C-alpha positions as CSV (number, residue, x, y, z in Angstrom):
1,M,94.2,110.5,-48.8
2,K,94.5,111.1,-45.1
3,I,90.7,111.4,-44.6
4,F,90.2,107.8,-45.6
5,R,92.7,106.6,-43.0
6,R,90.8,108.3,-40.1
7,R,88.5,106.3,-37.9
8,P,84.8,107.2,-38.1
9,Q,84.9,108.4,-34.5
10,E,87.6,110.9,-35.4
11,I,85.7,112.2,-38.4
12,L,82.6,112.8,-36.3
13,E,84.5,114.5,-33.6
14,D,86.2,116.9,-36.0
15,P,84.9,120.4,-35.4
16,S,84.9,120.9,-39.2
17,F,82.6,118.0,-39.8
18,P,79.4,119.4,-41.3
19,G,77.0,117.5,-39.2
20,A,74.1,119.9,-39.4
21,L,74.5,120.2,-43.2
22,L,74.6,116.5,-43.7
23,L,71.6,115.9,-41.5
24,T,69.7,118.6,-43.4
25,G,70.5,116.8,-46.6
26,V,69.4,113.4,-45.3
27,A,66.2,114.8,-43.9
28,V,65.4,116.7,-47.1
29,L,66.0,113.5,-49.2
30,L,63.6,111.6,-46.9
31,F,60.8,114.1,-46.1
32,F,60.4,116.2,-49.2
33,P,60.6,114.2,-52.5
34,G,57.1,113.4,-53.9
35,L,55.5,115.3,-51.1
36,G,52.6,116.3,-53.4
37,A,52.7,113.3,-55.6
38,R,49.9,111.5,-53.8
39,D,46.4,112.7,-52.9
40,F,45.1,113.5,-49.4
41,W,44.3,110.2,-47.8
42,A,41.1,109.5,-45.9
43,P,40.5,109.6,-43.0
44,G,42.0,112.8,-41.8
45,E,44.3,114.5,-44.4
46,P,41.4,115.9,-46.5
47,I,40.1,117.7,-43.4
48,Y,43.2,119.8,-42.9
49,G,43.5,120.4,-46.7
50,E,39.8,121.6,-46.7
51,V,40.4,124.0,-43.8
52,V,43.3,125.6,-45.6
53,R,41.4,125.7,-48.9
54,V,38.4,127.5,-47.4
55,M,40.7,130.0,-45.6
56,F,42.6,130.6,-48.9
57,E,39.5,131.1,-51.0
58,K,37.8,133.4,-48.4
59,N,41.1,135.1,-47.5
60,N,40.3,134.3,-43.9
61,W,43.4,134.2,-41.6
62,L,41.4,134.2,-38.4
63,V,38.8,131.4,-38.1
64,P,39.4,127.9,-39.3
65,M,36.2,126.6,-41.0
66,L,35.2,123.1,-42.0
67,N,31.9,122.0,-43.6
68,G,30.3,125.3,-43.1
69,Q,31.1,125.5,-39.4
70,V,33.9,126.8,-37.1
71,Y,36.6,124.1,-36.9
72,A,37.3,123.8,-33.2
73,D,39.5,120.7,-33.2
74,K,42.8,122.5,-33.5
75,P,44.3,126.0,-33.1
76,V,45.4,128.0,-36.1
77,L,49.2,128.1,-36.3
78,Y,49.7,125.1,-38.7
79,F,47.0,126.5,-40.9
80,W,48.8,129.9,-41.0
81,F,52.0,128.3,-42.2
82,A,50.2,126.2,-44.8
83,L,48.1,129.2,-45.9
84,L,51.2,131.4,-46.3
85,I,53.0,128.8,-48.4
86,S,49.8,128.4,-50.5
87,K,49.7,132.1,-51.0
88,L,53.3,132.2,-52.1
89,A,52.7,129.2,-54.5
90,G,49.5,130.7,-55.9
91,G,47.1,128.0,-54.7
92,V,46.4,125.2,-52.2
93,S,47.7,121.8,-53.1
94,E,48.8,118.6,-51.4
95,W,52.4,119.9,-51.6
96,T,51.8,123.3,-50.0
97,V,49.7,122.0,-47.1
98,R,52.2,119.2,-46.3
99,I,55.3,121.4,-46.3
100,P,54.9,122.6,-42.7
101,A,54.8,118.9,-41.5
102,A,58.0,118.2,-43.4
103,L,59.7,121.3,-42.1
104,G,58.6,120.3,-38.6
105,G,60.3,117.0,-39.1
106,L,63.5,118.6,-40.3
107,G,63.5,121.1,-37.4
108,L,63.1,118.2,-34.9
109,V,66.0,116.3,-36.4
110,L,68.3,119.4,-36.2
111,T,67.2,120.3,-32.7
112,T,68.0,116.7,-31.6
113,Y,71.4,117.1,-33.1
114,Q,72.0,120.4,-31.3
115,F,70.8,118.9,-28.0
116,G,73.2,116.0,-28.3
117,K,76.1,118.2,-29.5
118,T,75.5,120.7,-26.6
119,F,75.1,118.2,-23.7
120,Y,77.1,115.2,-24.9
121,D,79.3,115.5,-28.0
122,R,79.2,115.9,-31.7
123,P,79.1,112.2,-32.6
124,T,76.2,111.6,-30.3
125,G,74.2,114.5,-31.6
126,F,74.9,113.6,-35.3
127,L,74.0,109.9,-34.7
128,A,70.8,110.8,-32.8
129,G,69.8,113.0,-35.7
130,I,70.3,110.2,-38.2
131,L,68.5,107.6,-36.0
132,L,65.5,110.0,-35.6
133,A,65.3,110.9,-39.3
134,T,65.3,107.3,-40.3
135,S,62.8,106.1,-37.6
136,S,59.5,104.9,-38.9
137,R,57.3,107.3,-37.0
138,L,59.0,110.5,-37.8
139,F,59.6,109.5,-41.4
140,W,55.9,108.9,-41.9
141,E,54.6,111.9,-40.0
142,S,56.9,114.2,-41.9
143,R,55.2,113.1,-45.1
144,F,51.7,113.0,-43.8
145,L,49.3,115.9,-43.2
146,R,49.2,116.1,-39.5
147,L,50.2,118.8,-36.9
148,D,52.4,116.6,-34.7
149,T,55.8,117.1,-36.3
150,L,55.4,120.9,-35.9
151,L,54.2,120.5,-32.4
152,S,57.1,118.2,-31.5
153,F,59.6,120.6,-33.0
154,F,58.3,123.5,-30.9
155,L,58.1,121.4,-27.8
156,F,61.6,119.9,-28.0
157,L,63.2,123.2,-29.2
158,G,61.7,124.9,-26.2
159,F,62.9,122.2,-23.9
160,F,66.4,122.5,-25.3
161,F,66.4,126.2,-24.7
162,F,65.1,125.7,-21.2
163,M,67.7,123.1,-20.3
164,K,70.5,125.2,-21.8
165,A,69.6,128.0,-19.4
166,L,68.9,125.8,-16.5
167,L,72.1,123.7,-16.8
168,G,74.4,126.7,-17.4
169,K,75.0,126.2,-21.1
170,A,73.4,129.6,-21.9
171,G,72.2,132.8,-20.3
172,K,68.9,133.1,-18.5
173,S,67.4,134.9,-21.5
174,F,67.1,131.4,-23.1
175,F,64.3,130.7,-20.6
176,L,62.3,133.2,-22.6
177,F,63.1,131.5,-25.9
178,G,61.8,128.3,-24.3
179,Y,58.5,130.0,-23.2
180,A,58.1,131.4,-26.8
181,C,58.4,127.9,-28.2
182,F,55.9,126.5,-25.8
183,A,53.5,129.3,-26.8
184,L,53.9,128.4,-30.4
185,A,53.3,124.7,-29.6
186,T,50.1,125.8,-27.8
187,L,49.0,127.7,-30.9
188,T,49.7,124.5,-32.9
189,K,47.8,122.0,-30.9
190,G,46.5,123.5,-27.7
191,P,47.2,123.2,-24.0
192,V,49.6,120.3,-24.4
193,G,52.0,122.9,-25.6
194,M,52.3,124.1,-22.0
195,V,51.3,121.0,-20.1
196,L,53.9,118.5,-21.5
197,P,57.0,120.7,-21.0
198,G,55.6,121.9,-17.7
199,L,55.3,118.4,-16.4
200,A,58.8,117.4,-17.7
201,I,60.5,120.4,-16.2
202,L,58.8,120.2,-12.9
203,S,59.6,116.5,-12.6
204,F,63.2,117.2,-13.4
205,I,63.4,119.9,-10.7
206,A,61.7,117.6,-8.2
207,V,64.0,114.6,-8.9
208,S,67.2,116.7,-9.1
209,G,66.3,118.9,-6.1
210,R,66.7,122.2,-8.0
211,W,63.8,124.0,-6.3
212,R,65.9,127.1,-5.6
213,E,66.3,127.6,-9.3
214,L,62.6,128.2,-9.9
215,K,63.1,131.9,-9.1
216,E,65.6,132.1,-11.9
217,M,63.3,130.8,-14.6
218,R,61.8,134.2,-15.5
219,L,58.3,132.8,-14.6
220,V,56.5,136.2,-14.6
221,A,58.2,137.4,-17.8
222,G,57.6,134.0,-19.4
223,A,53.9,134.2,-18.5
224,F,53.6,137.6,-20.1
225,L,55.4,136.3,-23.2
226,V,53.0,133.4,-23.6
227,V,50.0,135.7,-23.1
228,F,51.5,138.1,-25.7
229,L,51.8,135.3,-28.3
230,V,48.6,133.3,-27.6
231,V,46.0,135.8,-26.5
232,P,45.8,138.1,-29.5
233,W,44.3,135.4,-31.7
234,L,41.9,134.4,-29.0
235,L,40.9,138.0,-28.5
236,A,40.3,138.4,-32.2
237,L,38.0,135.4,-32.1
238,H,36.1,137.0,-29.2
239,L,35.7,140.2,-31.2
240,R,34.3,138.2,-34.1
241,N,31.8,136.6,-31.7
242,E,33.5,133.2,-32.1
243,D,33.8,132.4,-28.3
244,Q,32.2,129.0,-29.1
245,W,35.5,128.0,-30.6
246,L,37.3,128.3,-27.3
247,H,34.5,126.5,-25.4
248,D,34.4,123.6,-27.8
249,F,38.2,123.3,-28.1
250,I,39.0,123.4,-24.4
251,W,36.0,121.5,-23.1
252,I,35.2,118.9,-25.8
253,H,38.5,118.3,-27.5
254,N,40.8,118.5,-24.5
255,V,39.1,118.1,-21.1
256,Q,36.3,115.8,-22.2
257,N,38.3,113.9,-24.7
258,Y,41.3,113.4,-22.3
259,A,39.5,112.4,-19.1
260,L,35.8,112.2,-19.4
261,E,34.1,110.9,-22.5
262,P,36.6,110.3,-25.4
263,I,35.4,111.3,-28.9
264,G,37.2,108.2,-30.2
265,H,40.3,106.1,-30.2
266,V,39.6,104.5,-26.8
267,R,42.5,102.2,-26.0
268,P,43.7,100.1,-23.0
269,F,46.3,101.6,-20.6
270,Y,49.1,99.4,-22.1
271,Y,48.5,100.7,-25.6
272,Y,51.7,102.7,-25.8
273,F,53.8,99.9,-24.4
274,L,52.9,98.0,-27.6
275,N,53.1,100.9,-30.0
276,L,56.2,102.7,-29.0
277,P,58.7,100.0,-30.1
278,P,57.4,99.9,-33.7
279,D,57.5,103.7,-33.8
280,F,61.2,103.7,-33.4
281,L,61.9,100.9,-35.8
282,P,64.4,99.9,-37.1
283,W,66.5,101.4,-34.2
284,T,64.5,99.6,-31.5
285,V,67.1,96.9,-32.1
286,L,69.7,99.1,-30.3
287,L,67.7,99.6,-27.1
288,P,68.0,96.2,-25.4
289,G,71.8,96.3,-25.8
290,A,71.9,99.9,-24.6
291,V,69.9,99.0,-21.4
292,I,72.4,96.2,-20.7
293,F,75.4,98.4,-21.5
294,Y,74.4,101.2,-19.2
295,Y,73.2,99.0,-16.3
296,P,73.3,100.0,-13.5
297,W,72.0,103.4,-14.6
298,K,72.9,105.4,-11.5
299,E,76.0,106.9,-13.0
300,R,74.2,107.7,-16.3
301,L,71.3,109.3,-14.6
302,G,73.6,111.3,-12.4
303,Y,74.3,113.5,-15.4
304,P,71.7,116.2,-15.5
305,A,71.1,116.2,-19.2
306,S,70.4,112.5,-19.2
307,L,68.1,112.9,-16.2
308,S,66.2,115.7,-18.0
309,L,65.7,113.5,-21.0
310,L,64.3,110.7,-18.8
311,C,61.9,113.1,-17.2
312,W,60.9,114.4,-20.7
313,F,60.2,110.8,-21.8
314,A,58.4,109.8,-18.7
315,A,56.2,112.9,-18.5
316,I,55.0,112.5,-22.1
317,F,54.5,108.7,-21.8
318,V,52.6,108.8,-18.5
319,F,50.5,111.8,-19.6
320,F,49.2,110.2,-22.7
321,S,48.9,106.7,-21.1
322,A,46.6,108.2,-18.5
323,S,44.3,109.5,-21.2
324,K,41.4,107.3,-22.3
325,S,41.8,108.5,-25.9
326,K,45.1,107.2,-27.4
327,I,46.7,107.5,-30.8
328,A,50.1,106.2,-31.7
329,Y,51.5,109.5,-33.1
330,Y,50.8,111.3,-29.8
331,L,54.2,110.0,-28.5
332,L,56.2,111.6,-31.3
333,P,57.6,114.4,-29.0
334,L,59.4,111.8,-26.9
335,L,61.3,110.1,-29.7
336,P,64.3,112.6,-29.6
337,A,65.0,111.4,-26.0
338,V,64.9,107.8,-27.3
339,A,67.2,108.7,-30.2
340,L,69.7,110.4,-28.0
341,F,69.8,107.4,-25.7
342,A,70.3,104.9,-28.6
343,A,72.9,107.3,-30.2
344,S,75.1,107.5,-27.1
345,Y,75.2,103.7,-27.1
346,L,75.8,103.5,-30.9
347,K,78.7,106.0,-30.5
348,E,80.3,103.6,-27.9
349,L,79.9,100.7,-30.4
350,I,81.5,102.6,-33.3
351,S,84.4,103.8,-31.2
352,A,85.1,100.4,-29.5
353,E,88.3,98.7,-30.4
354,R,86.7,95.3,-29.9
355,L,83.1,94.4,-29.5
356,H,82.3,91.9,-26.8
357,G,80.1,91.4,-23.8
358,A,76.4,90.6,-23.3
359,H,75.2,93.9,-24.7
360,W,77.1,93.3,-27.9
361,R,75.9,89.7,-28.3
362,C,72.3,91.0,-27.9
363,T,72.8,93.9,-30.3
364,A,74.7,91.9,-32.9
365,A,71.9,89.2,-33.0
366,L,69.2,91.9,-33.5
367,L,71.3,93.7,-36.2
368,Y,71.7,90.4,-38.0
369,I,68.0,89.8,-37.8
370,L,67.4,93.4,-39.2
371,A,69.8,92.9,-42.1
372,A,68.5,89.4,-42.9
373,S,64.9,90.6,-42.8
374,L,65.7,93.4,-45.3
375,F,67.5,91.0,-47.5
376,L,64.6,88.5,-47.5
377,S,62.2,91.4,-48.1
378,G,64.1,92.2,-51.3
379,F,63.6,88.7,-52.5
380,A,59.9,88.5,-51.5
381,A,58.9,92.0,-52.8
382,P,58.4,91.0,-56.5
383,F,56.5,87.8,-55.6
384,I,54.2,89.5,-53.2
385,T,53.6,92.4,-55.6
386,Y,52.8,90.1,-58.5
387,R,50.3,88.2,-56.3
388,F,48.5,91.3,-55.0
389,E,49.2,94.4,-57.0
390,R,50.8,93.8,-60.4
391,G,50.7,97.4,-61.4
392,L,53.5,98.0,-58.9
393,M,55.9,95.5,-60.5
394,L,58.3,98.1,-61.8
395,W,58.5,99.9,-58.5
396,A,58.9,96.5,-56.7
397,A,61.9,95.7,-58.9
398,S,63.5,99.0,-58.0
399,A,62.9,98.4,-54.3
400,T,64.3,94.9,-54.6
401,A,67.5,96.2,-56.1
402,V,68.0,98.7,-53.3
403,L,67.1,96.2,-50.6
404,L,69.4,93.4,-51.9
405,A,72.3,95.7,-52.4
406,G,72.0,97.6,-49.2
407,A,71.2,94.6,-47.0
408,G,74.0,92.6,-48.6
409,V,76.5,95.3,-47.6
410,M,75.0,95.4,-44.1
411,L,75.5,91.7,-43.6
412,V,79.1,91.7,-44.8
413,S,80.0,94.8,-42.8
414,L,78.4,93.4,-39.7
415,K,80.4,90.2,-40.1
416,R,83.6,92.2,-40.2
417,N,82.5,94.5,-37.3
418,K,82.4,97.5,-39.6
419,L,79.6,99.2,-37.8
420,S,80.0,102.6,-39.4
421,L,79.7,100.9,-42.8
422,F,76.7,99.0,-41.6
423,F,74.8,102.1,-40.6
424,G,75.9,104.1,-43.6
425,S,74.6,101.3,-45.8
426,F,71.3,101.3,-44.0
427,V,70.8,105.1,-44.4
428,A,71.5,104.7,-48.1
429,L,69.0,101.8,-48.3
430,F,66.4,103.8,-46.4
431,V,66.8,106.8,-48.6
432,G,66.6,104.6,-51.8
433,V,63.5,102.8,-50.6
434,S,61.9,106.0,-49.4
435,W,62.2,107.5,-52.9
436,V,60.6,104.4,-54.5
437,M,57.8,104.6,-52.0
438,S,57.3,108.3,-52.2
439,V,57.5,108.7,-56.0
440,G,55.9,105.4,-57.1
441,V,54.2,103.2,-54.6
442,L,52.3,105.8,-52.4
443,P,50.8,107.6,-55.4
444,Y,49.7,104.3,-56.9
445,L,47.8,103.5,-53.6
446,D,45.7,106.6,-54.1
447,Q,43.1,104.4,-55.7
448,H,42.6,102.7,-52.3
449,K,43.0,105.6,-49.9
450,S,42.0,108.8,-51.7
451,P,38.5,110.3,-51.9
452,R,39.4,112.2,-55.1
453,A,37.4,110.2,-57.6
454,V,34.1,110.7,-55.8
455,G,34.9,114.2,-54.8
456,E,35.8,115.3,-58.3
457,F,32.7,113.6,-59.8
458,V,30.6,115.8,-57.5
459,R,32.6,118.9,-58.5
460,D,32.4,118.2,-62.2
461,H,28.8,116.7,-62.6
462,V,26.7,118.0,-59.7
463,P,25.8,121.8,-60.0
464,D,26.2,123.8,-56.9
465,S,22.5,124.4,-56.8
466,I,21.8,120.7,-56.2
467,P,22.5,119.6,-52.6
468,V,24.8,116.7,-51.7
469,Y,24.4,115.1,-48.3
470,I,26.5,112.6,-46.4
471,F,25.1,109.9,-44.1
472,Q,26.4,109.7,-40.5
473,S,30.0,110.9,-41.3
474,T,31.5,114.0,-39.8
475,M,35.0,113.5,-41.2
476,S,34.4,115.8,-44.1
477,D,36.8,113.8,-46.3
478,F,35.0,114.6,-49.6
479,N,34.8,118.4,-49.3
480,Y,38.3,119.2,-50.5
481,Y,38.1,117.4,-53.9
482,A,34.4,118.2,-54.3
483,R,35.2,121.9,-53.8
484,R,32.2,122.2,-51.6
485,A,32.4,124.3,-48.4
486,S,29.5,122.4,-47.0
487,I,28.2,118.8,-47.4
488,P,25.5,118.5,-44.7
489,V,25.4,115.5,-42.5
490,I,22.3,113.3,-42.4
491,A,22.3,111.8,-38.9
492,S,19.5,109.2,-39.2
493,E,17.4,107.3,-41.7
494,E,14.4,109.4,-40.7
495,E,16.2,112.5,-41.9
496,I,16.5,111.0,-45.4
497,A,12.7,110.9,-45.6
498,N,12.5,114.4,-44.4
499,L,14.9,116.1,-46.7
500,P,13.7,119.6,-47.8
501,T,11.0,119.3,-50.5
502,S,12.2,122.5,-52.2
503,H,14.8,120.4,-54.1
504,A,13.7,118.3,-57.0
505,Q,16.9,116.3,-56.8
506,A,19.6,115.5,-54.3
507,Y,22.6,113.3,-53.8
508,L,23.7,111.2,-50.9
509,L,27.1,109.9,-49.9
510,I,27.0,106.7,-47.9
511,N,29.3,103.8,-47.1
512,D,28.6,100.1,-47.7
513,K,27.9,99.3,-44.1
514,D,25.3,102.0,-43.7
515,L,23.8,101.3,-47.1
516,K,22.9,97.8,-46.1
517,E,21.2,99.0,-42.9
518,V,19.1,101.8,-44.4
519,K,15.9,100.1,-45.5
520,Q,14.6,103.1,-47.3
521,L,17.5,102.8,-49.8
522,S,17.4,99.1,-50.2
523,S,15.3,99.2,-53.3
524,S,15.0,102.8,-54.6
525,R,18.5,103.9,-55.2
526,E,20.6,104.9,-58.2
527,V,24.4,104.4,-57.7
528,V,26.2,107.1,-59.7
529,I,29.7,106.2,-58.6
530,K,31.4,104.0,-56.0
531,Q,34.9,103.8,-54.7
532,R,36.8,101.8,-52.2
533,I,38.5,104.1,-49.6
534,G,40.4,102.4,-46.9
535,E,38.2,99.8,-45.2
536,R,34.9,101.0,-46.7
537,T,33.3,101.4,-50.1
538,W,31.6,104.7,-50.6
539,Y,28.6,105.3,-52.9
540,L,27.2,108.5,-54.4
541,L,23.5,107.9,-54.8
542,R,21.2,110.0,-56.9
543,L,17.9,110.6,-55.2
544,P,15.8,111.7,-58.2
545,Q,12.7,112.6,-56.2
546,V,13.2,113.8,-52.6
547,A,10.6,112.3,-50.4
548,S,8.1,114.7,-48.8
């Protein structure tokens, strides 16, 4: 058939090539299977699950609540999406609450494709979408209950609309679409929804000298649109006398956590220099060769779209590096820029008649290391699994078959300079391993990461009339599975001695580290259930007679 005689470059450039459809299929295969097969993992996931559960049971669409108090850590948009899906499904579950994260990942992949297709060409856009979908950070975040894939989708979609209008690829009305996306990003995670794109766009204007175009950006109309989308919810909070939410969110979780006294996750200034390369694995192997290939970069950066992506990357990287509080997934919004840069280089490799030069020697070496590492991982997986977790032997065998077959084809195709076959084989390998992980391995690891066992014991064996307390933990990881809207926090050992005397009995959740340090519980304690969750073992203690 004629299609099999066409070069990969020609297939990708064909206007009839269903790039968006294929990317959707790949992203769905990666992000959605087994999405509800595992529990909410502590720390973190059970918090968002509990917020949605309480909103669902109270039919409350306005005020996020956690552990009996207003939840001021995050705005409400993600919870609205999860609540809507839960209403349609008839209940809250791990699946319904994670769906918005997976949809955010899918949207980010398709937006990256459209950006590349609009400002470069079809092959670059398609390859960028594939690289992004199979990057380690986006793959994990799209399957984990966090808000950052949805945030990143709104941010980059708004930036795409903005650049289309600014660079003459669309009418000026697209500025308004951009402002709307930034407003939705703000409703998803707060002021960063406006700050990050604002810094990126202003830096692009400054570097490119486009100051005169500021007056064309519909700034007044955009401001009114943002106010129209964001303020109604804040006004509703005010009318409900929930102004404390706004104070705590802006001051504690943004200003204070960013620049003054971080709540947690204090990291050195170079933290992201170390964490960004693993986030883009395995495609980090393309970046050194791309840097060599495009050097000197003056011609590349002379193209406005490339310069805008550099400003997008730099604004996000510098903004979060300047913060005292740092978490790896904060950099997720800049990964589309990295994917587009790597994809433009990959397109040149695939279309090259002969591969040579310093850039190719560097890239070929790293690709051989990647393929060989995957091949060796296939051999090692059964032995490591047998040594540490024999219950996963069947799944390890499945992963081994996929790794050996996929990596074997990758090695052969690389030797023959068949790069399209190399990357196609990797995508198939990645999808296969992701299915094994999602359906088998991750649910098995619930026993090490999930608070379900302790939470469900509380739900099934402790009447609602008997109080359950938790010692020095504000994460609220047990509420969801315990089905308790409130598990009060005991902040000190003295408070244990001063628990209300009106209760003849009470229970206390405490981890192994704190249990060793609380002298009052060293002798008089009755362990009802214990469970290893992450790095700590948690105990549920029965206090048969509350001290007076």
